[in-house]
C-alpha positions as CSV (number, residue, x, y, z in Angstrom):
1,M,-34.3,-68.5,-94.8
2,K,-36.3,-69.1,-91.5
3,K,-37.0,-73.2,-92.7
4,F,-33.2,-73.4,-93.3
5,I,-32.9,-72.2,-89.6
6,I,-35.6,-74.7,-88.2
7,A,-34.4,-77.2,-90.1
8,C,-30.7,-76.9,-88.6
9,A,-32.2,-76.7,-85.3
10,V,-34.0,-79.6,-85.7
11,V,-31.0,-81.7,-86.8
12,G,-29.3,-80.1,-83.9
13,M,-31.0,-81.1,-81.4
14,I,-31.8,-84.8,-83.1
15,C,-27.9,-85.1,-83.1
16,F,-26.8,-83.5,-80.0
17,N,-29.6,-84.8,-77.5
18,S,-28.6,-85.0,-74.2
19,T,-30.0,-88.3,-73.4
20,A,-27.6,-90.7,-73.0
21,L,-28.2,-94.4,-75.1
22,A,-26.3,-97.0,-72.6
23,A,-26.3,-100.2,-73.1
24,E,-28.4,-102.6,-71.7
25,N,-26.2,-104.9,-69.9
26,I,-23.6,-103.0,-67.9
27,S,-20.1,-104.8,-66.7
28,I,-17.9,-104.2,-64.3
29,K,-14.0,-105.3,-64.3
30,V,-11.2,-105.2,-61.4
31,K,-7.9,-105.7,-62.1
32,N,-9.4,-107.2,-65.8
33,K,-11.6,-109.4,-63.8
34,L,-15.7,-109.5,-64.3
35,V,-17.4,-108.5,-61.3
36,Q,-20.9,-110.0,-61.5
37,T,-23.5,-107.9,-59.9
38,D,-26.9,-106.1,-60.5
39,S,-26.5,-102.4,-61.7
40,A,-29.5,-100.3,-62.7
41,I,-29.7,-97.2,-65.2
42,V,-31.9,-94.6,-63.5
43,Q,-32.5,-91.3,-65.1
44,G,-29.2,-91.8,-66.9
45,R,-26.9,-92.7,-64.0
46,V,-25.4,-96.2,-63.6
47,L,-26.4,-97.4,-60.2
48,V,-24.0,-100.1,-58.8
49,P,-24.1,-102.3,-55.3
50,L,-21.4,-100.5,-53.0
51,R,-20.7,-103.6,-50.9
52,T,-19.9,-105.6,-54.2
53,V,-17.6,-103.1,-55.7
54,S,-16.1,-102.3,-52.9
55,E,-15.0,-106.0,-51.6
56,S,-14.1,-106.3,-55.0
57,L,-11.5,-103.5,-54.5
58,G,-10.3,-105.3,-51.0
59,A,-12.2,-103.1,-49.2
60,S,-14.5,-104.0,-46.0
61,V,-17.9,-102.7,-45.7
62,E,-19.8,-102.2,-42.5
63,W,-23.0,-101.3,-42.5
64,R,-24.9,-99.1,-39.5
65,Q,-28.9,-99.9,-39.3
66,Q,-29.4,-97.0,-36.5
67,Q,-27.7,-94.4,-38.8
68,K,-28.3,-96.1,-42.2
69,T,-24.6,-95.1,-43.2
70,A,-22.6,-97.5,-45.0
71,I,-18.4,-97.3,-44.1
72,V,-16.1,-97.9,-46.3
73,S,-12.9,-99.2,-45.2
74,K,-9.5,-100.0,-46.7
75,W,-5.9,-99.4,-45.1
76,S,-6.7,-97.1,-42.3
77,K,-9.0,-94.8,-44.4
78,K,-13.0,-94.6,-44.3
79,A,-15.3,-93.4,-46.0
80,S,-19.0,-92.9,-44.9
81,Q,-22.1,-92.1,-47.2
82,K,-25.5,-92.0,-45.8
């Protein structure tokens, strides 16, 4: 019985592994147009350049070097990220 439980646990760990397998090529589409950009997968997360994605959505991006902050603006809305 112990062998059966251990075998089920091993199969469960293999089948339900928390590490996601991501595709090598990551593509971003905005309004059915492919956005050319570099991206990376770090610890299972997809990182994309803020400026490229924001500008493809029609927003403007401002970089403030002193504060090391990016400000994304569209219409009257603003968002900042340090």
